[in-house]
C-alpha positions in Angstrom: -9.5 -141.9 157.7 -9.4 -141.8 161.6 -7.5 -143.9 164.4 -9.6 -145.8 166.7 -9.5 -142.4 169.2 -11.7 -140.8 167.1 -8.3 -138.3 166.2 -7.9 -137.3 162.2 -5.3 -138.8 160.5 -3.5 -137.3 157.8 -5.6 -138.5 155.0 -8.0 -136.5 156.7 -5.9 -133.2 156.0 -6.7 -134.0 152.8 -10.1 -134.8 152.0 -11.7 -131.8 150.8 -15.2 -130.8 150.1 -15.7 -129.7 146.6 -18.1 -127.1 146.8 -18.4 -126.0 143.8 -16.5 -125.7 140.6 -12.8 -124.6 141.6 -13.8 -124.0 145.0 -13.1 -126.8 148.2 -13.4 -126.9 152.0 -10.6 -128.4 154.1 -13.9 -129.7 156.8 -11.3 -131.8 159.2 -11.7 -128.9 162.4 -9.6 -129.6 165.9 -8.5 -127.4 169.1 -5.0 -126.5 168.7 -3.9 -123.4 170.8 -1.4 -122.1 168.0 -2.1 -120.8 164.5 -2.7 -122.9 161.8 0.1 -125.2 160.5 1.6 -123.9 157.4 2.5 -126.9 155.8 -1.5 -127.8 156.3 -2.6 -125.1 154.4 -0.1 -125.3 151.7 -0.6 -129.1 151.6 -4.5 -128.4 151.2 -3.9 -125.3 149.1 -1.8 -128.0 146.9 -5.0 -130.9 146.8 -7.1 -128.2 145.9 -4.5 -127.3 142.7 -4.5 -130.8 141.7 -7.6 -131.3 141.9 -8.7 -129.1 138.9 -5.4 -130.7 136.7 -5.8 -132.7 133.9 -4.9 -136.6 134.8 -1.5 -137.6 134.4 0.0 -134.2 135.6 1.7 -134.9 139.3 3.3 -130.8 141.1 6.7 -130.3 140.1 6.4 -126.9 141.4 4.8 -124.3 143.6 5.8 -121.2 145.5 3.7 -120.0 148.7 3.2 -117.0 151.2 1.8 -117.1 154.3 -0.2 -113.6 155.2 -2.0 -114.6 158.2 -2.0 -116.9 161.8 -5.3 -118.9 160.8 -7.7 -121.2 162.7 -7.1 -124.9 163.6 -10.9 -125.3 164.7 -12.2 -123.8 161.8 -12.7 -124.9 157.9 -10.8 -123.4 155.1 -11.8 -122.7 151.5 -9.9 -123.2 148.7 -10.4 -121.0 145.8 -8.6 -121.9 142.4 -7.5 -120.2 139.4 -7.4 -121.8 136.0 -4.3 -119.9 134.8 -3.3 -122.1 131.4 -3.9 -125.5 131.1 -0.8 -126.1 127.7 0.1 -129.3 126.2 2.2 -130.5 129.2 1.9 -128.2 131.7 -1.1 -126.8 133.7 -0.5 -123.7 136.3 -3.1 -122.9 138.9 -3.2 -120.4 141.7 -5.0 -121.0 144.9 -6.0 -118.7 148.0 -6.7 -120.2 151.1 -10.0 -118.1 153.0 -11.1 -118.3 156.7 -14.3 -115.8 156.7 -13.5 -113.1 155.0 -9.7 -113.5 155.6 -6.9 -114.4 152.9 -4.6 -116.8 154.9 -2.1 -118.0 152.3 -1.7 -117.8 148.5 -0.3 -120.4 146.4 1.0 -120.6 142.2 1.7 -124.1 141.4 2.5 -125.9 138.3 2.0 -129.8 137.2 3.3 -131.2 134.2 3.2 -134.4 132.1 6.0 -136.5 133.1 9.0 -136.8 130.2 11.7 -139.4 129.6 15.2 -138.0 129.2 18.6 -137.1 131.3 18.4 -138.2 134.8 21.1 -136.7 137.5 22.1 -134.8 140.4 25.2 -133.1 141.7 24.7 -133.4 145.5 24.4 -136.8 146.9 22.8 -139.0 150.2 24.8 -137.6 153.5 26.5 -140.5 155.5 24.2 -141.1 158.1 22.4 -144.2 159.8 19.4 -146.3 158.8 16.2 -144.6 160.4 15.7 -147.9 162.7 18.6 -148.0 164.4 18.2 -144.3 165.9 16.4 -143.3 169.0 12.2 -142.3 168.0 12.0 -138.6 167.8 8.8 -136.4 168.3 7.1 -134.5 165.5 5.1 -131.7 167.3 2.2 -130.6 165.4 1.8 -133.4 163.1 -1.0 -135.6 162.6 0.4 -139.1 161.3 3.8 -138.5 161.2 6.6 -140.6 163.5 10.7 -139.4 163.2 13.9 -140.4 164.1 17.1 -138.4 164.6 20.8 -139.2 163.3 23.9 -137.1 164.8 23.3 -133.4 163.8 25.3 -131.9 161.1 24.9 -128.6 163.0 25.7 -129.6 166.8 24.3 -127.1 169.2 21.0 -126.7 167.3 18.2 -125.9 169.5 16.3 -127.8 166.9 17.0 -130.6 164.6 18.3 -129.5 161.1 18.6 -133.0 159.9 15.7 -135.7 160.4 14.5 -138.5 159.3 10.3 -139.1 158.6 7.7 -141.4 157.6 4.2 -141.7 157.6 2.5 -143.9 159.4 -0.5 -144.8 157.6 -0.6 -146.5 154.1 -1.2 -143.8 150.9 -2.8 -144.5 148.6 -0.6 -145.0 145.2 -1.6 -141.8 144.1 1.2 -139.0 143.3 -0.6 -136.3 144.3 -1.5 -137.2 147.6 2.2 -138.0 148.3 3.4 -134.5 147.0 0.8 -133.1 149.8 2.4 -135.3 152.6 5.2 -134.1 151.6 4.5 -130.3 151.3 2.9 -130.9 154.7 6.3 -131.8 155.8 8.1 -129.6 154.5 7.2 -126.4 156.4 8.6 -128.1 159.6 10.8 -124.7 159.8 13.7 -125.9 161.7 16.3 -125.1 159.6 17.5 -121.3 160.7 18.3 -123.4 164.2 22.0 -122.7 164.2 21.8 -119.1 163.9 19.6 -119.2 166.9 21.0 -117.1 170.3 20.0 -116.1 173.5 18.0 -113.2 172.3 17.3 -114.1 168.7 15.5 -117.2 166.8 13.1 -117.7 163.7 9.5 -117.0 163.8 6.3 -117.4 162.0 7.2 -118.4 158.1 6.8 -116.1 155.2 7.0 -117.8 152.1 7.8 -121.2 150.8 9.0 -122.9 147.5 9.2 -126.7 146.6 10.1 -127.8 143.4 9.6 -131.6 142.7 12.1 -133.8 141.4 11.1 -137.4 141.6 8.0 -139.0 142.5 9.0 -140.5 146.4 6.7 -142.5 148.7 6.4 -140.3 151.9 4.4 -143.3 154.0 8.6 -144.8 153.7 11.2 -143.5 155.9 12.6 -139.7 154.2 15.3 -137.8 154.9 14.9 -133.9 155.7 18.2 -132.0 155.4 18.0 -128.1 156.1 21.1 -125.8 155.4 20.7 -122.0 156.7 21.7 -119.7 154.5 21.4 -116.1 155.9 20.0 -113.8 158.7 19.0 -110.2 157.6 17.1 -107.6 158.3 14.6 -109.6 160.3 14.6 -112.4 158.1 16.3 -115.3 157.6 16.8 -118.2 154.6 17.3 -121.9 154.2 17.3 -124.3 151.9 16.4 -128.1 152.1 16.8 -131.3 150.3 14.2 -134.7 151.2 15.4 -137.6 149.6 14.4 -141.7 150.1 16.3 -144.0 152.3 18.3 -145.0 149.0 19.2 -141.8 148.6 16.2 -140.9 145.6 16.1 -136.6 145.6 12.6 -136.4 145.6 12.2 -132.5 146.9 14.0 -129.2 147.2 12.5 -127.2 149.9 13.3 -123.2 149.9 12.0 -120.9 152.9 12.6 -117.7 154.3 11.0 -116.7 157.9 10.9 -113.6 160.4 13.9 -113.7 162.0 13.6 -111.4 165.2 13.8 -111.1 168.8 13.2 -114.0 171.4 9.1 -113.4 172.9 8.2 -110.6 169.9 4.5 -111.0 168.5 5.7 -113.1 165.4 6.4 -116.0 167.5 3.0 -118.6 167.6 0.9 -117.4 170.2 -2.5 -118.7 172.1 -5.0 -117.5 169.5 -7.1 -115.0 171.2 
Protein backbone atom coordinates (compact mmCIF):
# COMPACT_ATOMS: atom_id res chain seq x y z
CA UNK A 1 0.00 0.00 0.00
CA UNK A 2 1.35 3.43 -0.92
CA UNK A 3 0.17 6.95 -0.24
CA UNK A 4 -1.09 9.23 -3.00
CA UNK A 5 2.39 10.76 -3.11
CA UNK A 6 3.93 7.39 -3.91
CA UNK A 7 5.81 7.18 -0.60
CA UNK A 8 5.86 3.73 1.03
CA UNK A 9 3.68 2.99 4.03
CA UNK A 10 4.32 0.71 6.96
CA UNK A 11 2.45 -2.10 5.20
CA UNK A 12 4.94 -1.97 2.32
CA UNK A 13 7.75 -2.56 4.80
CA UNK A 14 6.20 -5.82 5.97
CA UNK A 15 5.26 -7.15 2.53
CA UNK A 16 8.11 -9.58 1.92
CA UNK A 17 8.96 -11.52 -1.22
CA UNK A 18 9.42 -15.26 -0.71
CA UNK A 19 12.62 -15.97 -2.68
CA UNK A 20 12.66 -19.64 -1.78
CA UNK A 21 11.73 -21.77 1.21
CA UNK A 22 12.75 -19.93 4.41
CA UNK A 23 14.35 -17.05 2.50
CA UNK A 24 12.56 -13.69 2.21
CA UNK A 25 13.45 -10.33 0.74
CA UNK A 26 12.28 -6.87 1.84
CA UNK A 27 12.15 -4.93 -1.41
CA UNK A 28 10.82 -1.58 -0.14
CA UNK A 29 13.79 0.77 -0.29
CA UNK A 30 14.10 4.52 0.10
CA UNK A 31 16.79 7.16 0.31
CA UNK A 32 17.78 7.93 3.90
CA UNK A 33 21.09 9.51 4.97
CA UNK A 34 21.16 7.40 8.14
CA UNK A 35 21.67 3.66 8.71
CA UNK A 36 18.68 1.34 8.43
CA UNK A 37 16.29 1.85 11.35
CA UNK A 38 16.63 -1.06 13.76
CA UNK A 39 12.89 -1.34 14.39
CA UNK A 40 12.34 -1.85 10.68
CA UNK A 41 14.77 -4.73 10.32
CA UNK A 42 13.49 -6.30 13.57
CA UNK A 43 9.86 -6.07 12.47
CA UNK A 44 10.71 -7.51 9.06
CA UNK A 45 12.65 -10.36 10.65
CA UNK A 46 9.61 -11.16 12.78
CA UNK A 47 7.41 -11.09 9.67
CA UNK A 48 9.77 -13.52 7.91
CA UNK A 49 9.80 -15.89 10.87
CA UNK A 50 6.03 -15.70 11.23
CA UNK A 51 5.58 -16.70 7.59
CA UNK A 52 7.09 -20.12 8.42
CA UNK A 53 4.99 -20.83 11.52
CA UNK A 54 1.78 -22.92 11.61
CA UNK A 55 -1.41 -20.86 11.57
CA UNK A 56 -2.79 -19.82 14.94
CA UNK A 57 0.57 -19.21 16.63
CA UNK A 58 1.21 -15.49 17.16
CA UNK A 59 4.62 -14.37 18.50
CA UNK A 60 5.13 -14.26 22.25
CA UNK A 61 8.77 -13.16 22.46
CA UNK A 62 11.80 -12.08 20.47
CA UNK A 63 15.43 -11.37 21.27
CA UNK A 64 17.58 -9.62 18.69
CA UNK A 65 21.09 -8.24 18.24
CA UNK A 66 21.96 -5.32 15.98
CA UNK A 67 25.38 -6.13 14.54
CA UNK A 68 26.06 -3.36 12.03
CA UNK A 69 24.31 -0.48 10.32
CA UNK A 70 22.28 -1.43 7.28
CA UNK A 71 21.48 0.64 4.20
CA UNK A 72 17.84 1.68 3.74
CA UNK A 73 18.45 2.08 0.00
CA UNK A 74 19.23 -1.64 -0.42
CA UNK A 75 16.93 -4.68 -0.12
CA UNK A 76 17.44 -6.90 2.93
CA UNK A 77 17.37 -10.71 2.87
CA UNK A 78 15.99 -12.68 5.83
CA UNK A 79 17.09 -16.30 6.28
CA UNK A 80 14.90 -18.27 8.66
CA UNK A 81 16.03 -21.37 10.56
CA UNK A 82 13.21 -23.58 11.85
CA UNK A 83 14.58 -24.71 15.19
CA UNK A 84 11.47 -26.48 16.47
CA UNK A 85 7.74 -26.92 16.03
CA UNK A 86 6.19 -28.48 19.13
CA UNK A 87 2.59 -29.07 20.07
CA UNK A 88 2.23 -25.53 21.46
CA UNK A 89 5.39 -23.59 20.59
CA UNK A 90 7.46 -22.82 17.50
CA UNK A 91 11.02 -21.48 17.70
CA UNK A 92 12.78 -19.65 14.88
CA UNK A 93 16.10 -17.90 14.25
CA UNK A 94 16.40 -15.17 11.63
CA UNK A 95 19.54 -13.70 10.05
CA UNK A 96 19.18 -10.38 8.21
CA UNK A 97 21.70 -9.83 5.41
CA UNK A 98 22.63 -7.13 2.92
CA UNK A 99 25.03 -8.63 0.41
CA UNK A 100 27.38 -10.85 2.43
CA UNK A 101 27.09 -8.69 5.55
CA UNK A 102 25.00 -9.77 8.52
CA UNK A 103 22.99 -6.77 9.73
CA UNK A 104 21.19 -8.41 12.66
CA UNK A 105 20.19 -11.73 14.17
CA UNK A 106 17.03 -12.65 16.04
CA UNK A 107 15.58 -15.55 17.98
CA UNK A 108 11.80 -15.55 18.28
CA UNK A 109 9.12 -17.83 19.63
CA UNK A 110 5.46 -18.34 18.71
CA UNK A 111 2.74 -20.13 20.64
CA UNK A 112 -0.88 -21.18 20.50
CA UNK A 113 -3.21 -19.04 22.60
CA UNK A 114 -4.24 -20.65 25.87
CA UNK A 115 -6.93 -19.93 28.43
CA UNK A 116 -5.91 -19.16 32.01
CA UNK A 117 -5.37 -16.39 34.56
CA UNK A 118 -5.02 -12.85 33.19
CA UNK A 119 -3.49 -10.33 35.61
CA UNK A 120 -0.65 -7.84 35.99
CA UNK A 121 1.06 -6.15 38.91
CA UNK A 122 1.35 -2.60 37.61
CA UNK A 123 -1.29 -0.33 36.11
CA UNK A 124 -1.85 2.38 33.56
CA UNK A 125 -0.10 5.66 34.41
CA UNK A 126 -2.30 8.72 34.84
CA UNK A 127 -2.00 10.37 31.42
CA UNK A 128 -4.35 12.60 29.39
CA UNK A 129 -6.25 11.28 26.40
CA UNK A 130 -3.96 11.35 23.32
CA UNK A 131 -6.44 13.37 21.26
CA UNK A 132 -6.26 16.25 23.75
CA UNK A 133 -2.48 16.62 23.52
CA UNK A 134 -0.13 18.42 21.12
CA UNK A 135 0.95 16.36 18.14
CA UNK A 136 4.47 14.98 18.26
CA UNK A 137 6.57 14.10 15.20
CA UNK A 138 7.68 10.48 14.77
CA UNK A 139 10.95 11.00 12.88
CA UNK A 140 11.96 8.34 10.37
CA UNK A 141 8.85 6.25 11.04
CA UNK A 142 6.42 5.52 8.20
CA UNK A 143 2.67 5.81 8.81
CA UNK A 144 2.97 6.71 12.49
CA UNK A 145 1.71 9.72 14.45
CA UNK A 146 2.20 10.65 18.08
CA UNK A 147 1.28 12.97 20.93
CA UNK A 148 3.07 13.86 24.15
CA UNK A 149 1.65 13.55 27.67
CA UNK A 150 3.46 15.26 30.58
CA UNK A 151 7.02 14.00 30.89
CA UNK A 152 7.89 11.70 33.81
CA UNK A 153 11.52 12.94 33.63
CA UNK A 154 11.33 16.73 33.17
CA UNK A 155 14.23 18.17 31.24
CA UNK A 156 15.00 14.99 29.28
CA UNK A 157 16.43 15.61 25.84
CA UNK A 158 13.93 13.16 24.29
CA UNK A 159 10.51 11.99 25.50
CA UNK A 160 10.36 8.68 27.34
CA UNK A 161 6.55 8.54 27.47
CA UNK A 162 4.41 9.15 24.41
CA UNK A 163 1.28 8.10 22.56
CA UNK A 164 1.57 6.61 19.07
CA UNK A 165 -0.62 4.96 16.47
CA UNK A 166 -0.41 3.70 12.93
CA UNK A 167 -2.15 6.01 10.45
CA UNK A 168 -3.11 3.29 7.96
CA UNK A 169 -5.73 0.61 8.61
CA UNK A 170 -4.06 -2.67 9.44
CA UNK A 171 -5.45 -6.09 8.53
CA UNK A 172 -6.85 -8.29 11.30
CA UNK A 173 -3.66 -10.33 11.45
CA UNK A 174 -1.97 -10.61 14.88
CA UNK A 175 1.41 -11.02 13.21
CA UNK A 176 1.15 -7.67 11.38
CA UNK A 177 0.19 -5.85 14.58
CA UNK A 178 3.12 -7.51 16.39
CA UNK A 179 5.46 -6.43 13.57
CA UNK A 180 4.21 -2.83 13.81
CA UNK A 181 4.67 -2.90 17.59
CA UNK A 182 8.23 -4.17 17.05
CA UNK A 183 8.82 -1.39 14.53
CA UNK A 184 7.74 1.23 17.07
CA UNK A 185 9.57 -0.35 19.99
CA UNK A 186 13.08 0.57 18.82
CA UNK A 187 12.39 4.30 19.13
CA UNK A 188 15.30 4.21 21.64
CA UNK A 189 14.64 7.28 23.79
CA UNK A 190 14.68 5.43 27.11
CA UNK A 191 18.12 6.64 28.20
CA UNK A 192 17.41 10.35 27.63
CA UNK A 193 17.23 11.17 31.37
CA UNK A 194 20.92 10.19 31.64
CA UNK A 195 22.02 12.48 28.80
CA UNK A 196 24.25 15.40 29.73
CA UNK A 197 26.54 17.81 27.93
CA UNK A 198 29.22 15.18 27.44
CA UNK A 199 27.48 11.82 27.01
CA UNK A 200 24.38 10.37 25.36
CA UNK A 201 22.97 7.13 23.98
CA UNK A 202 23.92 5.90 20.53
CA UNK A 203 23.19 2.83 18.44
CA UNK A 204 20.99 0.01 19.77
CA UNK A 205 22.86 -3.15 20.73
CA UNK A 206 20.21 -5.68 21.61
CA UNK A 207 16.46 -5.76 21.95
CA UNK A 208 13.87 -8.00 23.58
CA UNK A 209 10.07 -7.98 23.47
CA UNK A 210 7.51 -10.10 25.31
CA UNK A 211 4.05 -10.00 23.73
CA UNK A 212 1.53 -10.46 26.55
CA UNK A 213 -1.77 -9.68 24.84
CA UNK A 214 -2.76 -8.72 21.28
CA UNK A 215 -3.39 -4.98 20.92
CA UNK A 216 -4.42 -3.00 17.82
CA UNK A 217 -1.58 -0.83 16.59
CA UNK A 218 -3.85 1.29 14.37
CA UNK A 219 -5.36 2.65 17.59
CA UNK A 220 -3.57 4.78 20.19
CA UNK A 221 -0.98 3.00 22.34
CA UNK A 222 1.11 4.42 25.17
CA UNK A 223 4.84 3.71 25.14
CA UNK A 224 6.34 4.23 28.59
CA UNK A 225 10.13 3.81 28.92
CA UNK A 226 12.03 3.58 32.21
CA UNK A 227 15.83 4.07 32.36
CA UNK A 228 17.79 1.84 34.73
CA UNK A 229 21.55 2.02 34.26
CA UNK A 230 24.47 3.42 32.29
CA UNK A 231 27.91 1.91 32.76
CA UNK A 232 30.89 0.68 30.74
CA UNK A 233 29.74 2.36 27.57
CA UNK A 234 26.24 0.85 27.63
CA UNK A 235 22.83 1.86 28.90
CA UNK A 236 19.80 -0.26 29.77
CA UNK A 237 16.09 0.53 29.98
CA UNK A 238 12.77 -1.28 29.82
CA UNK A 239 9.34 -0.18 28.75
CA UNK A 240 5.68 -1.11 28.44
CA UNK A 241 3.24 -0.62 25.57
CA UNK A 242 -0.44 -0.28 26.51
CA UNK A 243 -3.72 0.48 24.84
CA UNK A 244 -5.59 3.69 25.67
CA UNK A 245 -7.77 1.56 27.93
CA UNK A 246 -4.75 0.35 29.91
CA UNK A 247 -4.32 -3.17 28.51
CA UNK A 248 -0.67 -4.20 28.68
CA UNK A 249 0.25 -5.44 25.23
CA UNK A 250 4.01 -5.89 25.49
CA UNK A 251 7.09 -5.34 27.62
CA UNK A 252 10.36 -4.36 25.99
CA UNK A 253 13.96 -4.26 27.20
CA UNK A 254 16.86 -2.74 25.34
CA UNK A 255 20.54 -1.98 25.71
CA UNK A 256 22.26 0.75 23.69
CA UNK A 257 25.70 2.21 23.44
CA UNK A 258 26.22 5.16 25.79
CA UNK A 259 29.34 7.17 25.08
CA UNK A 260 30.77 10.62 24.56
CA UNK A 261 28.77 12.86 22.26
CA UNK A 262 30.14 12.99 18.74
CA UNK A 263 31.76 9.55 18.90
CA UNK A 264 31.44 7.17 15.97
CA UNK A 265 28.64 5.15 17.58
CA UNK A 266 26.10 7.86 16.84
CA UNK A 267 24.06 7.64 13.66
CA UNK A 268 26.14 9.23 10.95
CA UNK A 269 25.33 9.68 7.24
CA UNK A 270 26.32 6.76 5.03
CA UNK A 271 29.68 7.05 3.36
